[in-house]
C-alpha positions as CSV (number, residue, x, y, z in Angstrom):
1,M,9.9,15.4,-17.4
2,L,6.5,14.5,-18.9
3,Q,3.9,14.8,-16.1
4,R,3.5,16.6,-12.9
5,K,1.7,16.0,-9.7
6,I,1.4,18.0,-6.5
7,L,2.7,16.2,-3.4
8,S,2.2,17.4,0.2
9,S,5.2,18.7,2.0
10,L,4.6,16.3,4.8
11,A,4.7,13.3,2.5
12,V,8.0,14.3,0.8
13,L,9.6,15.4,4.0
14,A,8.8,12.0,5.4
15,T,10.8,10.4,2.6
16,T,13.7,12.8,2.8
17,A,13.8,12.9,6.6
18,L,16.1,15.9,6.6
19,G,19.2,15.2,8.7
20,V,18.6,11.5,8.6
21,S,19.4,9.3,5.6
22,A,16.2,8.2,3.8
23,F,18.0,5.3,2.3
24,A,19.9,2.4,3.7
25,A,23.2,3.1,5.2
26,G,26.0,2.5,2.8
27,T,23.9,2.7,-0.3
28,A,25.6,5.9,-1.5
29,T,29.0,4.2,-1.5
30,A,27.9,0.9,-3.0
31,A,29.3,-0.2,-6.4
32,P,27.3,1.4,-9.2
33,A,24.5,-0.8,-10.6
34,P,24.8,-1.7,-14.3
35,E,22.8,0.4,-16.5
36,P,20.2,-1.3,-18.7
37,A,20.3,-1.2,-22.5
38,P,19.0,2.0,-24.1
39,A,15.3,2.2,-24.9
40,T,14.4,1.9,-28.5
41,T,12.2,5.0,-28.4
42,V,12.7,8.5,-27.1
43,S,10.0,10.1,-25.1
44,S,8.5,13.3,-26.5
45,Y,9.2,16.6,-24.7
46,A,6.5,18.6,-26.5
47,G,4.5,19.0,-23.3
48,S,0.7,19.5,-23.0
49,P,-1.3,22.7,-22.3
50,Q,-1.9,21.2,-18.8
51,E,1.8,20.8,-18.3
52,A,2.5,24.3,-19.4
53,A,-0.1,25.6,-17.0
54,A,1.4,23.5,-14.2
55,N,4.9,24.9,-15.0
56,K,3.6,28.5,-14.8
57,A,1.9,27.8,-11.6
58,F,5.0,26.3,-10.1
59,Y,7.2,29.3,-11.1
60,D,4.6,31.8,-10.0
61,A,4.3,30.2,-6.6
62,V,8.0,30.2,-6.1
63,M,8.2,33.9,-7.2
64,K,5.4,34.9,-4.9
65,S,7.1,33.3,-1.9
66,A,10.4,34.9,-2.8
67,T,8.9,38.3,-3.3
68,A,7.2,38.1,0.1
69,K,10.5,37.1,1.8
70,Q,12.3,39.9,0.0
71,A,9.8,42.5,1.3
72,A,10.1,41.1,4.9
73,S,13.9,41.1,4.8
74,G,14.3,44.7,3.5
75,N,16.0,43.5,0.3
76,K,19.1,42.3,2.1
77,L,21.1,39.9,0.0
78,A,22.3,36.6,1.5
79,V,24.2,33.7,0.1
80,V,22.4,30.4,0.9
81,T,24.1,27.0,1.1
82,V,21.9,24.1,0.0
83,R,23.3,20.7,1.0
84,Y,22.6,17.5,-0.9
85,R,23.3,13.8,-0.6
86,V,24.1,11.4,-3.4
87,N,22.3,8.1,-3.7
88,A,23.0,7.8,-7.4
89,P,26.5,6.3,-7.7
90,N,26.2,5.9,-11.5
91,F,25.9,9.6,-11.9
92,A,28.3,10.9,-9.2
93,S,30.6,12.6,-11.7
94,Q,27.7,14.3,-13.5
95,I,26.3,15.5,-10.2
96,A,29.7,17.0,-9.3
97,Q,29.8,18.7,-12.7
98,S,26.3,20.0,-12.3
99,T,27.2,21.4,-8.9
100,Q,30.3,23.1,-10.4
101,I,28.2,24.6,-13.2
102,W,25.5,26.0,-10.9
103,N,28.0,27.3,-8.3
104,S,29.9,29.2,-11.0
105,S,26.7,30.5,-12.6
106,V,24.8,32.0,-9.7
107,A,25.8,34.1,-6.7
108,N,22.9,33.9,-4.2
109,V,22.8,30.1,-3.6
110,K,25.6,27.5,-3.4
111,L,25.2,23.7,-3.7
112,Q,27.3,21.6,-1.4
113,A,27.6,17.8,-1.1
114,T,27.3,16.3,2.3
115,T,27.1,12.9,4.1
116,G,25.3,14.5,7.1
117,A,22.1,16.7,7.3
118,Y,20.8,17.6,3.8
119,D,18.1,19.6,2.0
120,F,17.6,17.3,-1.0
121,Y,19.1,14.2,-2.5
122,Y,19.8,12.5,-5.8
123,T,18.7,8.9,-6.5
124,Q,18.6,6.7,-9.6
125,G,16.7,3.8,-11.1
126,N,14.2,2.9,-13.8
127,D,11.0,4.9,-14.6
128,S,9.2,4.8,-17.9
129,R,8.3,8.5,-17.4
130,G,12.0,9.5,-17.3
131,S,14.0,11.6,-14.9
132,Y,12.3,14.2,-12.6
133,A,12.6,16.4,-9.6
134,S,10.1,16.3,-6.7
135,T,10.6,19.7,-5.1
136,N,9.2,22.8,-3.5
137,G,11.4,24.8,-5.9
138,H,13.5,26.2,-3.1
139,G,16.1,23.5,-2.2
140,R,13.9,20.8,-0.8
141,G,12.9,17.3,-2.1
142,Y,14.8,14.9,-4.3
143,I,16.0,14.3,-7.9
144,F,15.5,11.0,-9.7
145,I,17.7,10.1,-12.6
146,D,16.4,7.5,-15.0
147,F,18.9,5.0,-16.5
148,A,17.3,4.6,-20.0
149,Q,16.9,8.3,-20.5
150,S,20.5,8.9,-19.5
151,Q,21.6,6.7,-22.3
152,Q,19.7,8.8,-24.8
153,Y,20.4,12.3,-23.6
154,N,23.5,14.0,-22.2
155,K,23.8,12.9,-18.6
156,T,25.2,16.2,-17.2
157,R,22.5,18.1,-19.0
158,I,19.8,15.9,-17.4
159,V,21.3,16.4,-13.9
160,A,21.8,20.1,-14.3
161,H,18.3,20.5,-15.7
162,E,16.7,18.6,-12.8
163,T,18.8,20.6,-10.3
164,G,17.4,23.8,-12.0
165,H,13.9,22.6,-10.8
166,V,15.2,22.3,-7.2
167,L,16.5,25.9,-7.6
168,G,13.1,27.1,-8.7
169,L,13.1,27.0,-12.6
170,P,10.2,25.5,-14.6
171,D,10.4,23.5,-17.8
172,H,10.4,25.3,-21.2
173,Y,10.6,22.5,-23.7
174,S,10.1,24.8,-26.7
175,G,13.3,26.6,-25.9
176,P,16.6,26.3,-27.8
177,C,19.5,24.0,-26.8
178,S,21.2,27.0,-25.2
179,E,18.4,27.1,-22.7
180,L,19.0,24.5,-20.0
181,M,15.4,24.2,-19.0
182,S,14.3,23.3,-22.5
183,G,15.3,19.8,-21.4
184,G,14.9,17.2,-24.1
185,G,13.0,19.6,-26.3
186,P,16.0,20.2,-28.7
187,G,16.6,16.5,-29.1
188,T,19.3,14.0,-28.1
189,S,22.0,15.9,-29.9
190,C,21.8,18.8,-27.4
191,T,24.6,18.5,-24.8
192,N,24.5,22.0,-23.3
193,A,24.5,21.7,-19.5
194,N,24.8,25.4,-18.7
195,P,22.0,27.8,-17.8
196,N,21.7,30.9,-20.0
197,S,21.8,34.4,-18.7
198,A,18.0,34.6,-18.1
199,E,18.0,31.4,-16.1
200,R,20.9,32.5,-14.0
201,S,19.2,35.8,-13.3
202,R,16.0,34.1,-12.3
203,V,17.7,31.8,-9.8
204,N,19.6,34.7,-8.3
205,Q,16.3,36.6,-8.0
206,L,14.6,33.6,-6.3
207,W,17.4,33.2,-3.8
208,A,18.2,36.8,-3.1
209,N,16.7,36.6,0.4
210,G,17.4,33.2,1.8
211,K,15.4,30.0,1.7
212,T,11.8,30.6,0.8
213,G,9.9,27.4,1.5
214,L,6.6,26.5,-0.2
215,S,3.9,24.4,1.4
216,T,3.6,22.0,-1.5
217,F,5.9,20.0,-3.6
218,Q,5.6,19.4,-7.3
219,T,7.0,16.6,-9.5
220,I,8.5,18.1,-12.6
221,R,10.0,16.1,-15.5
């Protein structure tokens, strides 16, 4: 959750290959890999002015697209199902918990696990920069969960936070523990994995009129 970069939609779609597994067959059901020992230091979540600007640009772009879709649809509400695949066996239970949290928190979009065609996927591994979401902010892309970070911070909070990015929410590291998108800002003692009322409202607003795809993908940590 520390740096961001803009990825072209073609590049990310090539890796996700919607409807076709972007990873080797059987990977999702393989035995979980052992997690490495926790890192001795915890990455800072303060964020830079550049990251704050990128966060605002990300949310503004998603909102602009959603507003345009809303005007074209005549304000007709529609529940959207976003399907995901799991290629992160070590975090399968936390992904299921995150799905339950989001599905019980918002009304206009529902997450659903699948072994077939999917919109985004979860994967795992080691990255010195930590966990992140590479997404267009409206259900497409993938979520990477870092082993070391997951041993420092609450695993379900990490997964739910990164899923919030896929649903359109930006980071807000200076927020309190009660704010899911504050991420690691409140420190390792924060275990809250539930979005607050403002975050729930934002997601419902963004998904009020179906899938609103953006032309670019952004990596958010």
